[in-house]
C-alpha positions as CSV (number, residue, x, y, z in Angstrom):
1,X,116.2,124.0,107.5
2,X,114.4,124.7,110.8
3,X,112.9,128.2,110.9
4,X,111.6,129.7,114.2
5,X,109.0,132.4,114.0
6,X,108.1,134.9,116.8
7,X,105.4,137.6,117.0
8,X,105.1,139.9,120.0
9,X,103.7,142.9,118.2
10,X,100.3,142.9,119.9
11,X,98.4,141.3,122.8
12,X,99.0,137.8,121.3
13,X,102.4,136.2,122.0
14,X,103.1,133.6,119.4
15,X,105.9,131.2,118.4
16,X,106.1,128.5,115.7
17,X,108.6,126.1,114.3
18,X,108.7,125.4,110.5
19,X,110.5,122.7,108.5
20,X,111.4,124.5,105.3
21,X,112.4,121.4,103.4
22,X,109.2,119.5,104.0
23,X,107.0,122.6,104.3
24,X,105.5,121.5,107.6
25,X,104.8,123.4,110.7
26,X,106.2,121.2,113.5
27,X,104.7,123.2,116.4
28,X,102.9,126.4,117.2
29,X,101.8,128.2,120.4
30,X,99.8,131.4,120.9
31,X,98.6,133.1,124.0
32,X,96.4,136.2,124.2
33,X,97.7,137.7,127.3
34,X,97.8,140.9,129.5
35,X,101.3,139.8,130.7
36,X,104.5,141.4,129.4
37,X,105.7,139.4,126.5
38,X,109.1,139.1,128.2
39,X,107.4,136.8,130.7
40,X,105.9,134.4,128.2
41,X,107.7,134.4,124.8
42,X,110.9,132.6,125.6
43,X,109.3,129.9,127.7
44,X,106.9,129.4,124.8
45,X,109.8,129.1,122.4
46,X,111.5,126.6,124.6
47,X,108.3,124.5,124.9
48,X,107.6,124.2,121.2
49,X,111.2,123.2,120.5
50,X,111.1,120.5,123.2
51,X,107.7,119.2,122.0
52,X,109.1,118.9,118.5
53,X,111.9,116.8,119.6
54,X,114.5,119.4,118.6
55,X,117.1,121.5,120.4
56,X,117.8,125.2,120.2
57,X,121.0,124.3,118.2
58,X,118.8,122.8,115.5
59,X,117.4,126.3,114.6
60,X,119.0,127.7,111.5
61,X,116.8,130.7,110.8
62,X,114.7,133.1,112.9
63,X,111.9,135.4,111.8
64,X,110.2,138.1,113.9
65,X,107.5,140.7,113.5
66,X,109.3,144.1,113.4
67,X,106.3,146.4,113.4
68,X,104.1,148.3,113.5
69,X,102.7,147.4,116.8
70,X,103.2,147.7,120.5
71,X,106.4,149.6,121.2
72,X,107.3,147.4,124.2
73,X,106.2,144.2,122.6
74,X,108.3,144.9,119.4
75,X,111.4,145.7,121.4
76,X,111.0,142.5,123.4
77,X,110.6,140.4,120.3
78,X,113.5,142.0,118.4
79,X,115.8,141.9,121.4
80,X,115.0,138.2,122.0
81,X,115.6,137.3,118.4
82,X,118.9,139.3,118.3
83,X,120.1,137.5,121.4
84,X,119.3,134.1,119.9
85,X,120.8,135.1,116.6
86,X,124.1,136.1,118.2
87,X,124.2,133.0,120.4
88,X,123.3,130.5,117.7
89,X,125.1,132.3,114.8
90,X,122.0,132.1,112.6
91,X,120.5,134.6,110.3
92,X,117.3,136.5,111.1
93,X,114.5,138.2,109.3
94,X,112.3,141.1,110.4
95,X,108.9,141.2,108.6
96,X,106.1,143.7,108.5
97,X,103.3,142.9,111.0
98,X,100.8,144.1,108.5
99,X,102.1,141.8,105.8
100,X,102.3,138.9,108.2
101,X,98.7,139.5,109.1
102,X,97.8,139.2,105.4
103,X,99.8,136.0,105.1
104,X,97.6,134.6,107.9
105,X,94.9,134.7,105.3
106,X,96.9,133.9,102.2
107,X,94.4,131.2,101.1
108,X,92.0,134.1,100.4
109,X,92.2,134.9,96.7
110,X,91.6,138.6,96.3
111,X,92.2,141.8,98.2
112,X,93.3,141.7,101.8
113,X,93.5,144.8,104.1
114,X,95.4,144.5,107.4
115,X,94.2,147.0,110.0
116,X,95.8,147.6,113.4
117,X,94.6,150.0,116.0
118,X,96.9,153.0,116.6
119,X,95.4,156.0,118.4
120,X,92.1,157.8,118.2
121,X,90.6,157.5,114.7
122,X,94.0,156.5,113.3
123,X,95.0,152.9,112.3
124,X,98.1,151.3,110.8
125,X,97.0,149.8,107.5
126,X,98.2,148.2,104.3
127,X,96.3,146.6,101.4
128,X,97.5,143.6,99.4
129,X,96.3,141.4,96.5
130,X,96.5,137.7,97.1
131,X,96.7,135.0,94.5
132,X,96.5,132.4,97.3
133,X,100.3,131.8,97.1
134,X,101.9,135.3,97.5
135,X,101.0,138.9,98.0
136,X,101.2,142.1,95.9
137,X,101.3,145.3,97.9
138,X,98.7,147.8,96.7
139,X,99.5,150.7,99.0
140,X,102.3,151.7,101.2
141,X,102.1,150.9,104.9
142,X,100.9,154.0,106.7
143,X,99.3,155.6,109.7
144,X,96.0,156.6,108.3
145,X,92.5,157.8,109.4
146,X,89.7,155.2,109.1
147,X,87.8,157.6,106.8
148,X,90.8,157.8,104.4
149,X,91.2,154.0,104.4
150,X,87.5,153.5,103.7
151,X,87.8,155.9,100.8
152,X,90.8,154.0,99.4
153,X,89.0,150.7,99.7
154,X,85.9,152.1,98.1
155,X,87.9,153.3,95.0
156,X,89.6,149.9,94.8
157,X,86.2,148.6,93.7
158,X,86.6,144.9,94.8
159,X,85.6,142.8,97.8
160,X,88.1,143.2,100.6
161,X,88.9,140.8,103.4
162,X,89.7,142.7,106.7
163,X,92.1,141.3,109.3
164,X,94.0,142.7,112.3
165,X,92.8,143.9,115.7
166,X,91.2,147.0,114.1
167,X,89.2,144.9,111.5
168,X,86.1,144.3,113.6
169,X,85.6,148.0,114.5
170,X,86.3,149.1,110.9
171,X,83.8,146.5,109.6
172,X,81.1,147.6,112.0
173,X,81.6,151.3,111.2
174,X,81.8,151.0,107.4
175,X,79.2,148.3,106.8
176,X,79.3,147.4,103.1
177,X,78.7,144.3,101.0
178,X,82.2,144.8,99.7
179,X,83.7,144.2,103.2
180,X,84.2,140.8,104.8
181,X,86.0,140.0,108.0
182,X,88.6,137.3,108.6
183,X,87.5,134.5,111.0
184,X,89.0,134.7,114.5
185,X,91.9,132.3,113.8
186,X,93.1,134.6,111.0
187,X,92.3,138.0,112.5
188,X,95.1,138.5,115.0
189,X,98.9,138.3,114.7
190,X,100.5,134.8,114.7
191,X,103.9,133.3,114.1
192,X,102.4,131.4,111.2
193,X,102.0,134.6,109.3
194,X,105.5,135.8,110.3
195,X,107.1,132.6,108.9
196,X,105.1,132.5,105.7
197,X,106.0,136.1,105.1
198,X,109.7,135.5,105.8
199,X,110.0,132.7,103.3
200,X,110.1,135.3,100.5
201,X,112.4,137.7,102.3
202,X,116.1,138.2,102.7
203,X,117.6,137.0,106.0
204,X,120.3,139.1,107.6
205,X,122.7,139.0,110.5
206,X,121.2,139.7,113.9
207,X,122.8,143.1,114.4
208,X,121.0,144.3,111.3
209,X,117.5,143.8,112.7
210,X,115.5,147.0,113.3
211,X,112.1,147.9,114.6
212,X,109.7,149.7,112.3
213,X,107.2,151.7,114.3
214,X,105.6,153.8,111.4
215,X,105.3,156.7,113.9
216,X,107.6,158.3,116.3
217,X,107.9,157.0,119.8
218,X,106.9,159.1,122.8
219,X,110.5,160.0,123.7
220,X,111.1,161.4,120.1
221,X,107.8,163.3,120.3
222,X,108.7,164.8,123.7
223,X,112.2,165.8,122.4
224,X,110.7,167.5,119.4
225,X,108.2,169.4,121.6
226,X,111.0,170.5,123.9
227,X,113.2,171.7,121.0
228,X,110.3,173.5,119.4
229,X,109.5,175.2,122.7
230,X,113.1,176.3,123.1
231,X,113.0,177.8,119.5
232,X,109.9,179.7,120.3
233,X,111.4,181.1,123.5
234,X,114.6,182.2,121.8
235,X,112.9,183.7,118.8
């Protein structure tokens, strides 16, 4: 089967094409960009399909990063995959951005911690144990302070590979011989990780895809603040 992977959860837009029968990546393209992902991701998908000598109709499965990450980027990626899923009649899979980041570094045998910047001193994080073939999740995905994460990793008592756009800052702040940082090619989101992660997941119909923010979007926060203010005024 031909599996298309897409990641628009961060500043890197990435797309890859994977032959599941021969376990070969046929093509991959990534661009670290300040542009809106809607400007670059679909032309990128079209390009890798054409370069592989395939057509859009050859795609049988699609995987996409569903979050956490950039609100706008995630919505663009999910919307694009849903549109393709409906048009092609193929099943889709939304995978955790944090787990996909860990899969970027699956060859590392040991503990992997995916860290993505959120706001202030908070990060999105998750910790996994890798046997170089698959991952075991050691903590739930969460929005957590850097100090709390450092404490968790310290109690874990093993060497930890850090990846994600928050890895470098965390590494510099909590310098320790127990912390190592992933090389640049494995540090940021990529469609490689999305595809490798999706291979062990369940694929669903396009209308079942949902974004996972791990925190409330601004509109939800504003609505809650407004409702709370109304309650205070009426009480």
